[in-house]
C-alpha positions as CSV (number, residue, x, y, z in Angstrom):
1,M,131.2,52.7,213.1
2,R,133.5,53.5,210.2
3,P,132.1,52.4,206.7
4,F,133.6,49.4,204.9
5,A,136.3,50.4,202.6
6,P,134.9,50.1,199.0
7,L,137.1,49.0,196.1
8,A,135.9,51.8,193.9
9,L,137.6,55.0,194.5
10,A,135.5,58.2,194.3
11,A,136.1,59.9,191.0
12,V,133.6,62.5,192.2
13,A,133.6,66.0,193.6
14,A,130.9,65.4,196.5
15,L,129.1,68.2,198.0
16,L,130.0,67.5,201.5
17,A,132.4,65.3,203.2
18,L,131.4,63.4,206.4
19,P,127.7,64.1,206.6
20,V,126.7,63.8,210.3
21,A,123.3,63.9,212.2
22,A,121.7,65.1,215.4
23,A,118.4,66.9,216.8
24,V,118.4,70.3,217.7
25,P,115.8,73.3,218.0
26,A,114.4,74.7,214.8
27,D,114.8,71.8,212.5
28,P,113.5,72.1,209.1
29,P,110.3,70.1,208.6
30,P,110.2,66.7,206.9
31,A,109.7,66.4,203.3
32,G,106.1,65.7,202.1
33,S,104.6,67.6,204.7
34,A,102.5,70.6,203.8
35,L,103.8,73.9,205.2
36,S,102.0,77.2,205.7
37,P,103.8,80.5,205.1
38,E,103.9,81.1,208.9
39,Q,105.9,77.6,209.5
40,V,108.3,78.6,206.6
41,A,109.0,82.0,208.2
42,A,109.4,80.6,211.7
43,G,112.0,78.4,210.3
44,V,113.9,81.0,208.5
45,L,113.7,83.7,211.0
46,G,114.4,81.6,213.9
47,A,117.7,80.5,212.6
48,M,118.8,84.2,211.9
49,D,120.3,86.9,214.0
50,P,118.7,90.1,212.9
51,A,120.8,92.1,215.3
52,A,123.9,91.0,213.3
53,D,125.0,93.3,210.4
54,P,124.9,91.3,207.1
55,C,127.5,93.4,205.5
56,Q,130.1,92.7,208.4
57,D,129.4,89.0,209.1
58,F,126.7,87.4,206.8
59,Y,127.2,84.0,208.5
60,R,126.2,85.4,212.0
61,Y,123.4,87.2,210.3
62,A,121.9,84.1,208.5
63,C,122.9,81.6,211.1
64,G,123.1,83.2,214.5
65,G,119.8,82.3,216.1
66,W,120.5,78.6,215.0
67,L,124.1,78.8,216.4
68,D,122.9,80.1,219.6
69,Q,120.1,77.4,220.0
70,S,122.3,74.4,218.9
71,R,124.7,72.1,220.4
72,I,126.8,69.2,219.1
73,P,125.2,66.0,220.4
74,S,127.5,63.9,222.5
75,D,127.6,61.1,219.8
76,R,128.7,63.6,217.3
77,S,131.8,65.6,216.5
78,S,130.0,68.1,214.0
79,W,126.4,69.2,213.2
80,T,124.8,71.1,210.4
81,R,121.4,72.6,210.0
82,S,120.9,70.9,206.7
83,F,122.8,67.7,206.1
84,S,122.5,66.5,209.6
85,V,119.0,67.2,210.2
86,I,118.0,65.3,207.1
87,D,120.6,62.6,207.6
88,E,119.2,62.0,211.2
89,R,115.7,62.0,209.7
90,N,116.6,59.4,207.3
91,R,118.4,57.2,209.8
92,E,115.5,57.1,212.0
93,A,113.1,56.4,209.0
94,I,115.4,53.6,207.7
95,R,115.6,52.1,211.2
96,L,111.9,51.7,211.3
97,L,112.1,50.2,207.9
98,L,114.9,47.8,208.8
99,E,113.3,46.7,211.9
100,D,110.0,45.9,210.1
101,V,112.1,44.0,207.6
102,A,113.8,42.0,210.2
103,R,110.4,41.1,212.0
104,N,108.7,40.5,208.5
105,P,111.1,39.4,206.0
106,G,108.5,38.1,203.5
107,E,109.3,36.6,200.4
108,D,111.4,39.1,198.6
109,P,115.0,38.0,198.5
110,D,116.4,41.7,198.8
111,R,114.0,42.4,201.7
112,Q,115.2,39.1,203.3
113,R,119.0,39.9,202.9
114,V,118.5,43.5,204.5
115,G,116.7,41.9,207.4
116,T,119.2,39.1,207.8
117,F,122.2,41.7,207.9
118,Y,120.6,44.3,210.1
119,Q,119.5,41.6,212.6
120,A,122.9,39.9,212.8
121,C,124.5,43.4,213.5
122,M,122.1,44.0,216.3
123,D,122.9,40.8,218.0
124,E,125.7,42.2,220.1
125,A,125.5,39.3,222.4
126,A,126.5,36.9,219.7
127,V,129.2,39.3,218.7
128,E,130.5,39.5,222.2
129,R,130.6,35.6,222.6
130,A,132.6,35.3,219.3
131,G,135.3,37.8,220.7
132,A,138.4,37.9,218.4
133,A,137.6,34.2,217.1
134,P,136.6,35.4,213.7
135,L,140.1,36.6,213.1
136,R,141.9,33.5,213.9
137,P,142.3,32.2,210.1
138,W,143.5,35.6,209.2
139,L,146.1,35.7,212.0
140,E,147.3,32.2,211.1
141,E,147.8,33.2,207.5
142,I,149.7,36.5,208.7
143,S,151.9,34.5,210.9
144,K,153.5,32.7,207.8
145,V,154.5,35.8,206.3
146,D,158.3,35.7,205.9
147,G,159.0,37.9,203.1
148,Q,157.8,39.9,200.1
149,K,156.0,37.1,198.2
150,T,153.9,35.8,201.2
151,L,153.3,39.5,202.2
152,M,151.7,40.1,198.7
153,T,149.8,36.9,199.0
154,A,148.4,37.8,202.4
155,A,147.8,41.4,201.3
156,G,145.8,40.4,198.3
157,R,143.4,38.2,200.5
158,L,143.1,41.2,202.9
159,Q,142.2,43.6,200.1
160,A,139.7,41.2,198.6
161,L,138.0,39.7,201.6
162,G,137.9,42.1,204.3
163,P,137.4,45.9,205.0
164,W,141.2,46.5,205.3
165,G,143.5,47.7,202.7
166,P,147.2,47.1,203.6
167,L,150.2,48.6,201.7
168,F,148.3,50.8,199.0
169,G,144.9,51.6,197.6
170,L,143.1,50.1,194.7
171,G,139.9,50.8,192.9
172,V,138.2,50.5,189.4
173,I,137.3,53.7,187.7
174,P,136.9,54.6,183.9
175,D,140.3,55.1,182.1
176,F,141.1,58.9,182.0
177,K,142.0,58.8,178.5
178,R,139.4,56.2,177.4
179,P,136.4,56.8,179.7
180,D,134.1,54.3,178.2
181,V,136.2,51.4,179.7
182,D,136.8,50.6,183.3
183,I,140.6,50.1,184.5
184,A,142.2,49.2,187.7
185,F,143.5,51.9,189.7
186,F,146.4,51.7,192.0
187,V,147.3,54.6,194.5
188,Q,149.3,55.4,197.6
189,G,147.8,54.4,200.9
190,G,148.6,51.8,203.5
191,L,148.3,54.3,206.3
192,G,146.3,53.9,209.7
193,L,146.1,57.8,210.2
194,P,143.9,59.9,207.8
195,D,146.7,61.7,206.1
196,R,150.5,61.7,205.5
197,D,150.6,64.9,207.4
198,Y,150.2,63.3,210.7
199,Y,153.4,61.4,210.2
200,V,155.7,64.1,208.9
201,S,154.3,67.3,210.4
202,D,156.1,69.3,212.9
203,D,152.7,70.7,214.4
204,P,152.8,69.8,218.1
205,K,149.0,68.7,217.9
206,K,149.8,66.4,215.2
207,K,152.9,65.1,216.9
208,E,150.7,64.4,219.8
209,L,148.1,62.6,217.8
210,L,151.1,60.4,216.3
211,A,152.2,59.5,219.8
212,G,148.5,58.7,220.8
213,Y,148.0,56.6,217.4
214,E,151.1,54.5,218.4
215,R,149.8,53.9,221.9
216,H,146.4,52.8,220.2
217,V,148.1,50.5,217.8
218,G,149.9,48.9,220.9
219,E,146.4,48.5,222.7
220,M,144.7,47.0,219.6
221,L,147.7,44.4,219.1
222,A,147.5,43.4,222.9
223,L,143.9,42.7,222.6
224,L,144.7,40.0,219.9
225,G,147.1,38.4,222.6
226,G,150.5,38.6,223.8
227,S,152.3,40.8,226.4
228,P,151.5,44.7,226.3
229,E,155.4,45.0,226.2
230,A,155.6,43.1,222.8
231,A,152.5,44.9,221.5
232,A,154.1,48.3,222.3
233,A,157.2,47.0,220.5
234,H,155.4,46.0,217.4
235,A,153.3,49.2,217.5
236,R,156.7,51.3,217.2
237,Q,157.6,48.9,214.3
238,V,154.2,49.7,212.6
239,V,154.5,53.4,213.0
240,A,158.1,53.4,211.6
241,F,157.0,51.4,208.6
242,E,154.0,53.6,207.9
243,T,156.1,56.7,208.3
244,E,158.2,55.6,205.4
245,L,155.0,55.2,203.4
246,A,153.8,58.6,204.5
247,K,157.2,60.2,203.4
248,A,156.7,58.9,199.9
249,S,153.1,60.0,199.6
250,R,152.0,63.0,197.7
251,P,150.5,65.8,199.7
252,R,146.8,65.9,199.5
253,Q,146.5,69.0,197.3
254,E,149.0,67.4,194.8
255,M,146.4,64.5,194.5
256,R,144.2,67.0,192.9
257,L,146.1,67.2,189.6
258,P,144.5,64.5,187.3
259,E,147.1,64.7,184.8
260,K,149.7,63.6,187.2
261,L,147.6,60.6,188.4
262,Y,147.5,59.0,185.0
263,N,150.2,56.6,184.4
264,K,148.9,53.5,182.6
265,L,151.0,50.4,182.8
266,D,150.2,46.7,181.8
267,I,151.1,44.2,184.4
268,A,154.7,43.8,183.0
269,G,155.2,47.6,183.4
270,L,154.1,47.3,187.0
271,K,156.6,44.4,187.5
272,A,159.3,46.5,185.8
273,L,158.4,49.4,188.2
274,T,158.7,47.2,191.2
275,P,160.6,44.0,190.5
276,G,160.9,43.3,194.3
277,L,157.1,42.9,194.8
278,D,155.3,39.7,193.5
279,W,152.3,41.0,191.8
280,D,151.4,37.6,190.3
281,A,151.0,36.3,193.8
282,F,149.1,39.5,194.8
283,L,146.6,39.3,192.0
284,A,146.0,35.5,192.3
285,S,145.3,35.9,195.8
286,T,142.6,38.4,195.1
287,G,141.0,35.9,192.7
288,Y,141.5,38.0,189.8
289,P,144.9,37.0,188.3
290,G,144.1,38.1,184.8
291,V,144.3,41.8,185.3
292,K,146.3,43.5,182.7
293,E,145.8,47.2,182.4
294,I,146.5,49.2,185.5
295,N,146.8,53.0,186.1
296,V,149.4,53.6,188.7
297,A,148.5,57.0,190.0
298,T,151.6,57.4,192.2
299,P,154.5,55.4,190.7
300,E,157.1,57.0,193.2
301,F,155.0,55.6,196.1
302,F,155.2,52.0,194.9
303,S,158.8,52.4,194.3
304,A,159.1,53.5,198.1
305,L,156.9,50.7,199.0
306,E,159.0,48.2,197.3
307,R,162.0,49.6,199.4
308,A,160.2,49.6,202.6
309,V,159.1,46.1,202.3
310,A,162.7,44.9,201.3
311,S,164.2,46.5,204.4
312,A,161.6,45.5,206.9
313,P,162.1,42.1,209.0
314,A,159.3,39.6,208.8
315,E,158.3,40.6,212.4
316,T,157.5,44.2,211.2
317,L,155.7,42.9,208.3
318,Q,153.5,40.7,210.4
319,A,152.8,43.4,212.9
320,Y,151.8,45.6,210.2
321,L,149.3,43.2,208.6
322,R,147.9,42.3,212.2
323,W,147.4,46.0,213.0
324,H,145.4,46.8,209.6
325,L,143.5,43.4,210.1
326,V,142.2,44.4,213.6
327,H,142.0,48.2,212.8
328,G,139.7,47.2,209.7
329,A,137.6,44.7,211.6
330,A,137.3,46.4,214.8
331,D,133.6,47.6,214.2
332,M,132.7,43.9,213.6
333,L,134.1,42.6,216.9
334,S,133.1,42.5,220.5
335,P,132.9,45.8,222.4
336,R,136.3,45.9,223.8
337,F,137.5,46.3,220.3
338,V,134.7,48.7,219.3
339,D,135.5,51.0,222.4
340,A,139.2,51.0,222.0
341,D,138.8,52.1,218.2
342,F,136.3,54.7,219.2
343,A,138.5,56.2,221.9
344,F,141.1,57.0,219.3
345,Y,139.6,57.6,216.0
346,D,136.2,59.2,217.0
347,K,137.2,60.8,220.3
348,A,140.9,61.7,220.3
349,L,141.1,62.3,216.5
350,G,137.6,63.8,215.8
351,G,136.3,65.1,219.2
352,Q,133.2,62.8,219.6
353,Q,132.4,62.3,223.2
354,E,130.4,59.3,223.1
355,I,129.9,56.4,220.7
356,E,126.6,56.1,218.8
357,P,123.9,53.7,219.9
358,R,124.4,50.2,218.2
359,W,121.2,50.8,216.0
360,K,122.6,53.8,214.3
361,R,125.9,51.9,213.7
362,C,123.9,48.9,212.3
363,V,121.8,51.1,210.1
364,Q,125.1,52.6,208.7
365,A,126.6,49.2,208.3
366,T,123.4,47.8,206.6
367,E,123.6,50.5,204.2
368,Q,127.2,50.2,203.3
369,A,126.6,46.5,202.7
370,L,123.3,46.7,200.8
371,G,123.0,50.3,199.8
372,E,120.7,50.0,197.0
373,S,118.4,47.4,198.4
374,V,117.8,49.7,201.5
375,G,117.4,52.5,198.9
376,K,114.8,50.7,197.0
377,L,112.8,50.3,200.3
378,Y,113.5,54.1,201.2
379,V,112.4,55.4,197.8
380,A,109.1,53.3,197.8
381,R,108.2,54.6,201.2
382,F,109.5,58.1,201.6
383,F,110.5,59.9,198.2
384,A,107.8,62.0,196.7
385,G,107.9,61.4,192.9
386,D,107.1,64.9,192.0
387,S,110.3,65.9,193.5
388,K,112.2,64.3,190.6
389,R,110.3,66.4,188.0
390,V,110.7,69.7,190.0
391,A,114.4,69.0,190.7
392,L,114.9,68.4,186.8
393,E,113.2,71.7,186.0
394,M,115.6,73.5,188.4
395,I,118.6,71.9,186.8
396,H,117.5,72.8,183.4
397,D,117.1,76.4,184.6
398,I,120.6,76.5,186.1
399,E,122.0,74.9,182.8
400,G,120.4,77.6,181.0
401,A,121.9,80.3,183.3
402,F,125.3,78.9,182.9
403,A,124.9,79.1,179.2
404,A,123.7,82.7,179.3
405,S,126.6,83.7,181.5
406,L,129.5,82.6,179.3
407,P,129.4,85.6,177.0
408,E,129.9,87.8,180.1
409,L,133.4,86.1,180.8
410,A,135.9,88.4,179.1
411,W,138.6,86.0,179.9
412,M,137.3,83.3,177.6
413,D,137.6,83.3,173.8
414,D,134.9,82.2,171.5
415,A,136.4,78.8,170.6
416,T,136.7,77.9,174.4
417,R,133.2,79.3,175.1
418,K,131.9,77.0,172.3
419,R,133.5,74.1,173.7
420,A,132.2,74.9,177.1
421,L,128.6,74.9,175.9
422,E,129.2,71.5,174.1
423,K,130.3,70.0,177.6
424,R,127.3,71.5,179.1
425,D,125.1,70.1,176.4
426,A,126.7,66.5,177.0
427,L,126.1,66.8,180.8
428,G,124.2,63.9,182.2
429,N,121.6,64.1,185.1
430,K,120.6,61.5,187.6
431,I,117.9,62.4,190.1
432,G,116.5,60.5,192.9
433,Y,117.4,56.9,192.3
434,P,118.8,54.5,189.7
435,D,116.6,53.1,186.9
436,T,118.0,49.7,187.5
437,W,118.6,48.4,191.0
438,R,121.8,46.5,192.0
439,D,121.6,42.8,192.1
440,Y,122.9,41.2,195.4
441,S,121.7,37.7,194.9
442,T,125.3,36.3,194.9
443,M,126.0,37.7,198.5
444,K,125.2,34.8,200.9
445,L,124.3,35.8,204.3
446,S,123.6,34.2,207.7
447,G,123.1,34.9,211.5
448,D,127.0,35.7,211.8
449,Y,127.5,39.4,211.8
450,F,131.5,39.1,211.1
451,G,130.7,36.7,208.2
452,N,128.1,38.9,206.8
453,A,130.2,41.9,206.9
454,T,133.1,40.3,205.1
455,A,130.7,38.8,202.7
456,A,129.6,42.2,201.7
457,V,133.1,43.5,201.1
458,A,134.1,40.5,199.0
459,F,130.8,40.9,197.0
460,E,131.7,44.5,196.4
461,F,135.3,43.6,195.6
462,S,134.2,41.0,193.0
463,R,131.6,43.1,191.5
464,Q,134.1,46.0,190.9
465,A,137.0,43.7,189.8
466,K,134.7,42.1,187.1
467,K,134.4,45.5,185.4
468,I,138.0,45.9,184.7
469,G,138.7,46.0,180.9
470,R,134.9,46.2,180.2
471,P,132.6,49.0,179.1
472,V,131.5,51.4,181.7
473,D,128.1,51.2,183.1
474,R,126.8,54.6,182.9
475,G,123.6,53.8,184.5
476,E,125.4,53.1,187.7
477,W,125.2,55.4,190.6
478,G,128.1,56.7,192.9
479,M,125.8,57.2,195.8
480,T,122.8,55.4,197.3
481,P,119.4,57.0,197.0
482,Q,119.0,57.7,200.8
483,M,122.3,59.7,201.0
484,V,122.1,63.3,202.0
485,N,124.6,64.5,199.4
486,A,125.3,65.1,195.7
487,Y,128.2,64.8,193.2
488,Y,129.8,65.5,189.9
489,N,131.6,62.8,188.1
490,P,134.2,64.3,185.6
491,L,134.8,60.9,183.9
492,L,131.1,60.5,182.9
493,N,130.4,64.2,182.8
494,E,127.3,63.7,184.9
495,I,125.7,65.2,188.0
496,A,123.7,63.3,190.6
497,F,121.2,64.4,193.2
498,P,120.0,61.4,195.3
499,A,116.5,61.3,196.8
500,G,118.0,61.9,200.3
501,I,119.1,65.6,199.5
502,L,115.6,66.7,198.0
503,Q,114.2,67.7,201.3
504,P,114.1,70.7,203.5
505,P,116.0,72.9,204.2
506,F,117.4,72.4,200.5
507,F,114.0,72.1,198.8
508,H,110.2,71.9,199.5
509,Q,107.3,72.5,197.3
510,D,105.7,75.1,199.7
511,F,109.1,77.2,200.0
512,P,109.3,80.6,198.1
513,A,111.2,80.1,194.9
514,A,114.0,82.3,196.4
515,M,114.5,79.6,199.1
516,N,114.5,76.9,196.6
517,Y,116.9,78.5,194.2
518,G,119.2,79.8,197.1
519,A,119.3,76.3,198.7
520,I,119.0,73.4,196.4
521,G,119.5,75.6,193.4
522,M,123.0,76.6,194.6
523,V,123.9,72.9,195.2
524,V,122.8,72.3,191.5
525,G,125.0,75.1,190.3
526,H,127.7,73.9,192.5
527,E,127.8,70.5,190.9
528,L,127.5,71.9,187.4
529,T,130.3,74.2,188.1
530,H,132.4,71.1,189.1
531,G,132.6,70.4,185.5
532,F,134.6,73.7,185.0
533,D,136.6,73.9,188.1
534,D,140.4,73.5,188.3
535,Q,140.0,69.8,187.9
536,G,136.8,69.2,185.9
537,R,137.8,71.6,183.1
538,K,140.6,69.1,182.2
539,F,138.0,66.6,181.2
540,D,136.3,67.0,177.8
541,P,132.4,66.5,177.1
542,R,132.7,62.8,177.1
543,G,134.8,62.5,180.2
544,A,138.2,62.1,178.6
545,L,141.4,63.8,180.2
546,R,142.7,66.1,177.5
547,E,143.6,69.7,177.0
548,W,140.8,71.1,175.1
549,W,141.2,74.8,176.0
550,D,143.4,77.3,174.2
551,P,146.5,77.8,176.4
552,A,146.1,81.6,176.8
553,V,142.6,80.9,178.1
554,S,143.8,78.4,180.5
555,A,146.4,80.9,181.7
556,R,143.7,83.4,182.3
557,F,141.7,80.9,184.0
558,E,144.6,80.1,186.3
559,E,144.9,83.8,187.2
560,R,141.2,83.7,188.5
561,A,141.6,80.5,190.3
562,Q,144.7,81.9,192.0
563,C,142.5,84.7,193.3
564,V,140.1,82.1,195.0
565,D,143.1,80.4,196.4
566,D,144.6,83.4,198.0
567,Q,141.1,84.5,199.3
568,Y,140.4,81.3,201.2
569,S,143.9,80.9,202.4
570,R,143.5,84.0,204.4
571,Y,140.4,82.6,206.4
572,E,141.5,81.3,209.8
573,V,139.6,78.6,211.3
574,E,141.3,79.1,214.6
575,P,144.1,81.5,215.4
576,G,147.1,80.6,213.3
577,V,145.2,77.8,211.4
578,T,144.1,78.7,207.9
579,I,142.0,77.0,205.1
580,N,144.3,75.1,202.5
581,G,143.2,77.2,199.7
582,R,145.0,74.9,197.0
583,L,143.4,71.7,198.7
584,T,139.9,73.4,198.8
585,L,140.2,75.2,195.4
586,G,137.8,73.1,193.3
587,E,135.0,73.3,196.1
588,N,135.5,77.0,196.4
589,I,135.2,77.6,192.7
590,A,132.1,75.5,192.6
591,D,130.5,77.2,195.7
592,I,131.2,80.8,194.1
593,G,130.1,79.7,190.7
594,G,127.1,77.7,191.9
595,L,125.7,80.7,193.8
596,K,126.0,82.7,190.7
597,Q,124.2,80.2,188.4
598,S,121.4,79.8,190.9
599,W,121.1,83.7,191.2
600,D,120.7,83.9,187.5
601,A,118.3,81.1,187.2
602,F,116.1,82.6,190.0
603,R,116.2,86.1,188.3
604,A,115.0,84.2,185.1
605,W,112.3,82.6,187.1
606,Q,111.2,86.1,188.3
607,E,111.1,87.3,184.8
608,R,109.1,84.3,183.6
609,H,106.5,84.7,186.3
610,G,106.5,88.6,186.0
611,A,106.8,89.0,189.9
612,P,109.5,89.0,192.4
613,G,107.9,86.0,194.2
614,P,107.0,85.4,197.8
615,T,109.1,86.2,200.6
616,V,109.6,85.8,204.4
617,G,109.2,88.5,207.1
618,S,110.7,91.8,206.1
619,L,113.2,90.2,203.9
620,T,113.2,91.1,200.1
621,P,113.1,88.0,197.8
622,E,116.7,88.8,196.8
623,Q,117.8,89.0,200.5
624,L,115.8,85.6,201.1
625,F,117.8,84.1,198.3
626,F,121.1,84.8,200.1
627,V,119.7,83.9,203.6
628,A,118.5,80.5,202.2
629,H,122.2,80.0,200.9
630,G,123.6,80.9,204.2
631,Q,121.2,78.7,206.3
632,V,122.2,75.4,204.4
633,W,125.8,75.8,205.8
634,C,125.0,76.7,209.5
635,Q,127.6,74.4,211.3
636,L,129.0,73.4,214.7
637,M,132.1,71.5,214.9
638,S,134.5,70.2,217.6
639,P,138.0,71.8,217.5
640,E,139.4,68.3,216.9
641,Q,137.0,67.6,214.0
642,A,137.9,71.1,212.6
643,R,141.4,70.3,212.7
644,L,141.0,67.0,211.0
645,R,138.9,68.4,208.3
646,I,141.4,71.4,207.6
647,T,143.9,68.4,206.9
648,T,141.9,66.1,204.9
649,D,138.8,67.8,203.6
650,P,138.5,69.4,200.1
651,H,135.6,71.4,201.3
652,S,135.8,74.7,203.5
653,P,134.1,74.8,206.7
654,G,130.4,75.8,206.7
655,K,131.1,79.6,207.8
656,F,133.5,80.0,204.9
657,R,131.1,78.2,202.4
658,V,128.6,81.2,203.2
659,I,130.9,84.2,203.4
660,G,133.2,83.4,200.5
661,P,130.8,83.1,197.9
662,V,128.5,86.0,199.0
663,A,131.6,88.3,199.2
664,N,132.2,87.6,195.4
665,H,128.7,87.9,194.4
666,P,127.9,91.2,192.5
667,A,124.3,91.1,193.5
668,F,125.0,90.5,197.4
669,A,126.1,94.0,198.2
670,P,123.1,96.0,196.6
671,A,120.7,93.5,198.1
672,F,121.9,94.4,201.6
673,R,123.0,97.7,200.7
674,C,126.7,97.1,201.8
675,P,129.1,99.9,201.5
676,A,132.2,99.5,199.4
677,G,135.0,98.0,201.5
678,A,132.9,96.3,204.1
679,P,134.1,92.7,204.8
680,M,131.0,91.2,202.8
681,N,131.8,93.7,200.0
682,P,135.5,93.7,199.2
683,S,137.1,95.0,196.1
684,P,138.3,93.3,194.0
685,K,136.1,90.3,194.0
686,C,137.1,86.8,192.7
687,E,135.2,85.5,189.6
688,V,135.8,82.4,187.6
689,W,132.4,81.2,186.4
């Protein structure tokens, strides 16, 4: 079940895209349970392959036992030892919460809303009886589209009242140059495939998927009624129209250049850019006609959109909107729509063999609709309050390690070093959950799942749209508390660690310090380093986009960043398919820097305690630090999912998140006595932070 498309675009560098879940041998223990040294050792050593040479392939050494024992469950396309285990544990826990809430709603309105939403989602018989009937009012409006004005009116309604976003993407984020104020953000989009590359690439596999996509569009349109022949013809028109949008879209790696995404216009400027598109009609139909200031991230795309709309017959425009309607609503409809959607997006595109059971899909849908209400229940039941204090202590350790490392960076000058410290000092920390929970009281729910799902999207659209032109709420979180992830937001200069990630194998109070620093410590260092990666460094301490580095220092930074780009661009995911070093550059810099900062913090911990700290088996504390880091990223992935992520994901696959940082870490080779020139001890090494 795909999540509802939120209005707010993620202005964050998330730790891991597409977290997944499953159950396999040697899973880490749940949070809160006491662990004996023997249990800790069994978990670590059982995941390793001690026969592997850590200097030749540290990924195999750290993860080989786990890789041999594990499998990708049939309802998953990938699986990791850390994120997946925790995510599955969380979903099981949240399922119990939601079932209890549905049975015993009580008097609390938040609790009642959560129970109502989940119960309606689980009523598959009612969803089956409704069939495609919930789409009829939308289809009737689409049938009246006869040109650009009626197209823009229909598109505005679809954007505001449903989880489908035709033509382009829009969101609300802080103004890049004035980050204390929220602004509307218009960006390229309108595609049914996950990236422009699927429309324009000569890669035979992508061409095959494009052909499969066209067949899928035809199948879904046929489910709405009409002959298969007419649906197939309309599918060809849809794909041709989307291909024109894809050609005008920037490659994903170019969307990582924030200075090229800032093109602020008032509404008059947007009309001047695209006089053939009726923006008054669009904004009026969203319910927010008063929007004045807009950042048009990709102006050339909107010019191309205007041309594509002008040249498309009404029949094509109607088919395009019908497709995006049924595509976005598929998860809310009867099983024939759900199954067809799964067969292409999850199976053909992602390599998942079976659809998830409905309860998992309904847990996800409820979290998407009422994330903080679910989070409040989750935190009250499962989050150990002491974890927040311990995590904050580790964050401060790593912030201190970052500051202490700056004088060692010969490529920086004193002025830039001083500004970097100022940015670190201004960094905000969010741990666990929000201080103030979101108010969902205006979301009206019933026993109708489709109605509830669209009400949730309409609520979020309205919540976001009301922020335009108003002061930024710095207390707002970009993730729910139960999410197994973390992020850095450059526009707020803050890092956040939801309660969901503060669990084994990332963190446990009974883990040796080397494990906690190697695992969750690396995550903390990773997010901190995002503030100074190839994107984050362009935002100043208050989150404003401006050049605050000396040009000569910036040039030396780019030289070091290019080293990282070149290194990762040589890594092959499958024969002939390499990582996109430019797309993944920020995450790779953050991984390398994060491991360095967490190592320095661990060494400071050892000095503070006057001891190396407890360890596991025959591993030294230093070796255990690197093993703990490696075991966070143990990963299995279907070939289809691997190819999808190489195209779309700014993160490198798990194997390379292990070997890339350790190969560049100056302390790794001494810890494992790796000879010079070994694969894990190359020369020269890449170092940015």
